[in-house]
C-alpha positions in Angstrom: -3.0 -11.1 24.3 -1.5 -9.6 21.2 -3.7 -9.9 18.1 -6.2 -12.2 19.9 -8.9 -10.4 17.9 -7.5 -11.7 14.6 -8.4 -15.1 13.3 -6.2 -15.3 10.2 -3.0 -14.0 8.8 -2.1 -14.1 5.1 -0.6 -17.6 5.6 -3.5 -19.1 7.5 -5.6 -21.9 6.0 -8.8 -19.9 6.2 -7.1 -17.0 4.3 -5.7 -19.2 1.6 -9.2 -20.8 1.2 -10.5 -17.3 0.3 -7.8 -16.5 -2.2 -9.7 -17.9 -5.3 -12.7 -15.7 -4.5 -10.4 -12.6 -4.2 -8.8 -13.6 -7.5 -12.2 -13.8 -9.1 -13.1 -10.3 -7.9 -9.8 -8.8 -9.2 -10.1 -10.6 -12.5 -13.7 -9.2 -12.8 -12.5 -5.7 -12.1 -9.6 -6.0 -14.6 -11.9 -7.3 -17.3 -14.5 -4.6 -16.6 -12.0 -1.8 -16.8 -10.5 -3.3 -20.0 -14.1 -3.4 -21.4 -14.3 0.4 -20.7 -11.1 0.8 -22.7 -8.5 1.3 -20.0 -5.7 -0.6 -18.3 -5.3 -0.3 -14.5 -1.8 -0.4 -12.9 -1.3 -1.2 -9.2 2.1 -1.3 -7.6 3.1 -2.0 -3.9 5.9 -0.9 -1.7 6.5 -2.9 1.5 8.8 -1.9 4.4 10.3 -4.0 7.1 13.4 -4.6 9.3 15.8 -7.4 10.0 17.4 -8.1 13.3 20.9 -9.3 13.7 23.0 -11.3 16.2 25.4 -8.6 17.4 28.2 -11.1 17.8 28.1 -12.0 14.1 26.8 -8.9 12.4 28.8 -6.5 10.4 28.5 -2.7 10.7 27.6 -2.1 7.0 24.1 -2.7 5.6 23.4 -6.0 3.8 24.0 -6.3 0.1 20.7 -7.2 -1.5 22.1 -8.5 -4.8 21.7 -12.1 -3.7 18.1 -11.8 -2.6 17.1 -9.8 -5.8 18.7 -12.5 -7.9 16.5 -15.0 -6.1 13.3 -12.9 -6.6 14.0 -12.7 -10.3 14.5 -16.5 -10.5 11.0 -17.1 -9.0 9.2 -14.5 -11.1 8.7 -11.8 -8.5 8.2 -8.4 -10.1 10.1 -6.5 -7.4 13.4 -6.0 -5.6 14.7 -5.3 -2.1 16.5 -2.0 -1.4 17.9 -0.4 1.8 15.7 2.0 3.6 16.5 5.0 5.8 16.8 3.5 9.2 19.3 0.9 10.4 18.5 -2.6 9.3 15.4 -1.3 7.5 14.6 -2.7 4.0 12.0 -2.0 1.4 10.4 -4.2 -1.2 9.8 -2.1 -4.3 7.6 -3.2 -7.1 9.1 -3.1 -10.6 7.2 -1.8 -13.7 7.3 -5.1 -15.6 3.8 -4.7 -17.1 2.3 -7.1 -14.5 -1.5 -7.1 -14.0 -3.0 -6.0 -10.6 -3.7 -9.6 -9.9 -0.1 -10.6 -10.4 0.9 -7.7 -8.2 -1.3 -8.9 -5.4 0.3 -12.4 -5.8 3.8 -10.9 -5.7 3.1 -9.1 -2.4 1.4 -12.1 -0.9 4.5 -14.1 -1.6 6.7 -11.4 0.0 4.6 -11.3 3.1 4.7 -15.0 3.6 8.2 -15.9 2.4 10.5 -13.0 3.0 11.4 -13.9 6.7 12.5 -17.4 5.5 14.4 -16.0 2.5 16.3 -13.5 4.6 17.2 -16.2 7.1 18.4 -18.6 4.4 20.4 -16.1 2.4 21.7 -13.8 5.2 21.8 -16.0 8.3 25.6 -16.3 7.9 25.8 -12.5 8.1 24.0 -12.5 11.5 20.4 -12.1 10.4 18.2 -13.9 13.0 14.8 -12.4 12.4 12.8 -10.5 9.8 10.0 -8.2 11.0 7.0 -7.2 8.9 5.2 -5.1 11.5 3.6 -1.6 11.7 6.3 -0.5 14.2 9.7 -1.8 15.2 10.1 -0.6 18.7 13.5 0.9 19.5 14.6 -0.2 16.0 17.3 2.6 15.9 18.8 5.5 17.8 19.3 9.1 17.2 17.9 12.6 17.2 18.1 15.0 14.3 19.6 18.4 14.8 16.9 21.2 14.8 16.1 22.3 11.3 18.1 19.4 9.7 16.9 16.3 7.9 20.4 14.7 7.7 22.5 15.8 10.7 22.1 13.9 13.9 23.0 15.1 17.4 24.8 13.1 20.1 21.5 12.1 21.6 21.1 8.3 21.4 17.4 8.2 22.3 15.4 5.3 20.8 13.7 5.7 17.5 10.6 3.6 16.8 10.6 2.8 13.1 7.2 2.9 11.3 6.9 0.5 8.4 4.4 1.1 5.6 2.7 -0.7 2.7 2.1 1.8 0.0 -0.3 1.3 -2.9 0.4 3.2 -6.1 -2.2 3.5 -8.8 -2.3 4.7 -12.4 -4.4 4.2 -15.5 -3.5 3.8 -19.2 -5.8 4.7 -22.0 -6.1 2.8 -25.3 -3.1 4.6 -26.7 -1.0 3.6 -23.7 -0.9 7.2 -22.3 -0.9 7.6 -18.5 -4.1 9.4 -17.6 -2.7 10.5 -14.2 -0.7 13.1 -16.2 -4.0 14.7 -17.2 -4.7 17.3 -14.5 -8.4 16.6 -14.1 -8.3 12.8 -14.1 -5.3 12.6 -11.8 -6.9 14.9 -9.3 -10.2 13.1 -9.5 -8.7 9.7 -8.9 -6.9 11.2 -5.9 -10.2 12.6 -4.7 -11.8 9.1 -5.0 -9.1 7.6 -2.7 -9.4 10.5 -0.3 -13.2 10.1 -0.2 -13.1 6.3 0.5 -10.1 6.0 2.8 -11.9 6.7 6.1 -14.6 4.1 5.7 -12.1 1.5 4.3 -9.3 2.1 6.8 -9.7 -1.4 8.2 -8.3 -2.7 4.8 -4.9 -1.0 5.1 -4.7 -0.7 8.9 -5.5 -4.3 9.8 -4.2 -4.6 13.3 -4.1 -2.4 16.5 -0.4 -1.7 16.1 -1.1 0.1 12.8 -2.9 2.8 14.8 0.0 3.1 17.2 2.2 3.8 14.2 0.1 6.9 13.5 1.0 8.2 17.0 4.7 7.9 16.8 5.3 11.6 15.8 3.1 13.1 18.6 3.3 10.6 21.4 7.0 9.9 21.2 8.2 13.3 19.9 9.5 11.9 16.6 7.9 14.5 14.3 11.3 15.7 13.0 12.7 12.2 12.5 9.7 10.6 10.8 7.9 11.5 7.6 5.1 8.9 7.9 1.6 10.3 7.4 -0.9 10.7 10.3 -4.2 11.8 8.6 -6.0 11.6 5.3 -4.6 14.5 3.1 -4.0 15.2 -0.5 -1.7 17.4 -2.6 1.6 16.0 -3.7 3.0 15.6 -0.1 -0.1 14.2 1.7 -0.9 10.7 2.7 -2.8 10.2 -0.6 -0.4 12.0 -2.9 -0.7 12.9 -6.5 2.7 12.7 -8.1 2.9 14.5 -11.4 5.9 16.9 -12.0 6.9 16.8 -8.4 7.3 14.0 -5.8 6.9 13.8 -2.1 10.2 15.7 -1.4 9.6 18.3 -4.2 12.0 16.3 -6.4 11.5 16.3 -10.1 9.6 13.1 -11.2 10.6 10.9 -14.1 14.1 12.1 -14.6 15.9 9.9 -17.2 19.7 10.1 -18.0 20.3 11.9 -21.4 24.1 12.4 -21.5 27.0 10.8 -19.7 30.6 11.9 -19.4 33.6 9.7 -20.1 33.5 8.4 -16.5 29.9 7.3 -17.1 28.5 10.0 -14.8 25.2 11.6 -15.8 25.7 15.2 -16.9 22.2 15.8 -18.4 18.7 14.5 -17.8 15.3 14.7 -19.4 12.1 14.7 -17.4 9.5 12.2 -18.5 7.1 12.8 -15.5 4.1 11.7 -17.6 5.4 8.1 -17.4 5.8 8.0 -13.6 2.7 10.1 -12.7 0.6 8.2 -10.1 -1.5 8.2 -7.0 0.5 7.0 -4.0 -1.7 5.8 -1.1 0.8 6.0 1.8 -1.4 5.1 4.8 -1.1 1.3 4.7 0.7 -0.4 7.6 3.2 -3.2 7.1 1.6 -6.2 8.6 1.2 -10.0 8.2 -2.6 -9.3 8.4 -2.5 -6.9 5.4 -4.6 -8.5 2.6 -2.9 -7.6 -0.7 -5.9 -9.0 -2.7 -8.5 -7.0 -0.9 -6.4 -3.8 -1.2 -6.0 -4.3 -4.9 -9.8 -4.7 -5.1 -10.0 -1.4 -3.1 -7.6 0.3 -5.5 -9.4 -1.0 -8.6 -12.9 0.1 -7.3 -11.6 3.7 -6.9 -10.2 3.5 -10.5 -13.6 2.3 -11.7 -15.3 5.3 -10.0 -12.8 7.7 -11.6 -13.1 6.2 -15.1 -16.9 6.2 -15.1 -16.9 9.8 -14.0 -14.3 10.6 -16.7 -16.4 8.8 -19.3 -19.4 11.0 -18.4 -17.3 14.3 -18.5 -13.7 14.6 -19.7 -13.5 18.0 -18.0 -14.0 16.6 -14.5 -14.8 18.9 -11.7 -12.9 17.8 -8.6 -14.6 18.5 -5.3 -12.6 20.1 -2.6 -11.4 17.8 0.1 -10.4 18.9 3.6 -7.8 16.9 5.5 -9.5 14.5 7.9 -8.5 12.3 10.8 -8.3 8.5 10.8 -10.0 6.3 13.3 -8.0 6.0 16.6 -8.3 2.2 16.9 -9.7 -0.9 15.4 -12.4 -0.8 18.1 -15.1 1.5 19.4 -14.3 2.0 23.1 -17.0 2.3 25.7 -15.5 5.5 27.0 -15.4 7.2 23.6 -18.4 5.8 21.5 -18.4 9.0 19.4 -15.1 7.9 17.8 -16.0 4.7 16.1 -13.4 2.1 15.5 -12.3 1.0 12.1 -14.2 -2.3 12.3 -17.5 -0.7 13.1 -16.9 2.0 10.5 -16.3 -0.6 7.8 -19.2 -2.8 9.0 -21.6 0.2 8.7 -20.3 1.4 5.4 -21.6 0.2 2.0 -19.3 1.7 -0.7 -16.8 -1.2 -1.0 -19.4 -4.0 -1.2 -22.0 -2.1 -3.2 -19.4 -0.9 -5.7 -18.1 -4.4 -6.3 -21.7 -5.8 -6.5 -22.5 -3.1 -9.1 -19.5 -4.0 -11.3 -20.5 -7.7 -11.1 -24.0 -7.0 -12.2 -23.0 -4.7 -15.0 -20.4 -7.1 -16.3 -22.6 -10.2 -16.1 -25.2 -8.6 -18.4 -22.7 -8.6 -21.2 -20.5 -11.6 -20.3 -22.2 -14.9 -19.6 -18.8 -16.5 -18.8 -18.8 -15.0 -15.3 -20.0 -17.9 -13.2 -19.9 -18.0 -9.4 -20.8 -20.9 -7.2 -22.1 -18.7 -4.4 -25.5 -17.0 -4.9 -24.3 -14.1 -2.7 -22.9 -11.2 -4.7 -19.1 -10.8 -4.6 -19.1 -7.5 -2.7 -21.2 -8.9 0.1 -19.3 -12.1 0.3 -15.9 -10.5 0.4 -17.0 -7.9 3.0 -18.1 -10.7 5.3 -14.8 -12.6 4.8 -12.9 -9.4 5.8 -15.0 -9.1 8.9 -14.6 -12.7 9.7 -11.0 -12.0 10.3 -12.1 -10.0 13.3 -14.9 -12.5 14.2 -17.6 -10.0 13.3 -20.8 -11.1 11.6 -23.0 -8.9 9.4 -26.5 -9.4 10.7 -28.4 -7.2 8.3 
């Protein structure tokens, strides 16, 4: 049965019962980073697709003005835009100065409410379903001409659409300057994410279909049509990308209009790439089992590692990272026990839980207001909650 190994989605009662503890951990990390003199910024992007009743649907894409007006009215710091493939949409976080905790809450609301919102606002236009899944099978048709990224041939083969959840991270100092624009800090924070992504893949690849998404290019011959990542890699075009002056497609980052002609068309721009510089973690899969709170915790823990290293040495030395493969599955299969599954890898790892425990212990020494009902340290507790989703118990 599909997803029979999962006991809770982000709308399940057991998940909702854990949200206060997740919030406590995020607040702890925010306060600890603030105590060090920095402000963390986390932003999400979520992709999905809508399905239409062909008898009612129109050929053009939906106009998302109506849904974006609604999101503003309910204090969601984001908007819906059209994506590349037919009937594909993307929720894009806005830079409204929201905290990482508020960003997690925003994404949680989108995961649980977007299907109903689409149906209510666009049902009259033929929308009958909204999919938040790692892969929408046969979601579109087409084959790109050899060597082209825009021109399609007459081939109408099925295209399976991969949907991602991307996590973007940046850090401001006391003066409000974006530290990602500093070569050493930006590269070191990227290295932190690269170093921890393998053992924490369970957090952002939370269901088996997420691993099928990684195989779309090779198994279905869609390498030319898709630009979704398949491994853990750096640079400015990798799965964990450092965007400074250039973005994923070698475009200039942070371009702002400077001069307009009499028809209000931009005729001159200035590049303020320092403002938009960030780490973009592109490996996450769109899923109703993606825990936005735990992934914010994951992002903040990497930021803590980078800040503490930066505090010790402003001229950070960045270790070399060689691109590496991701786990092949959630599970360790009996016929391939050498390739551990994501669940076993996370169960055996210690960085996530011990890093959170360490921050809790450091912060509690100087702040007596941190009170938890549970005697178990936060890192241990949250790690067990994550594994409970897959009905795994930590015995040690």
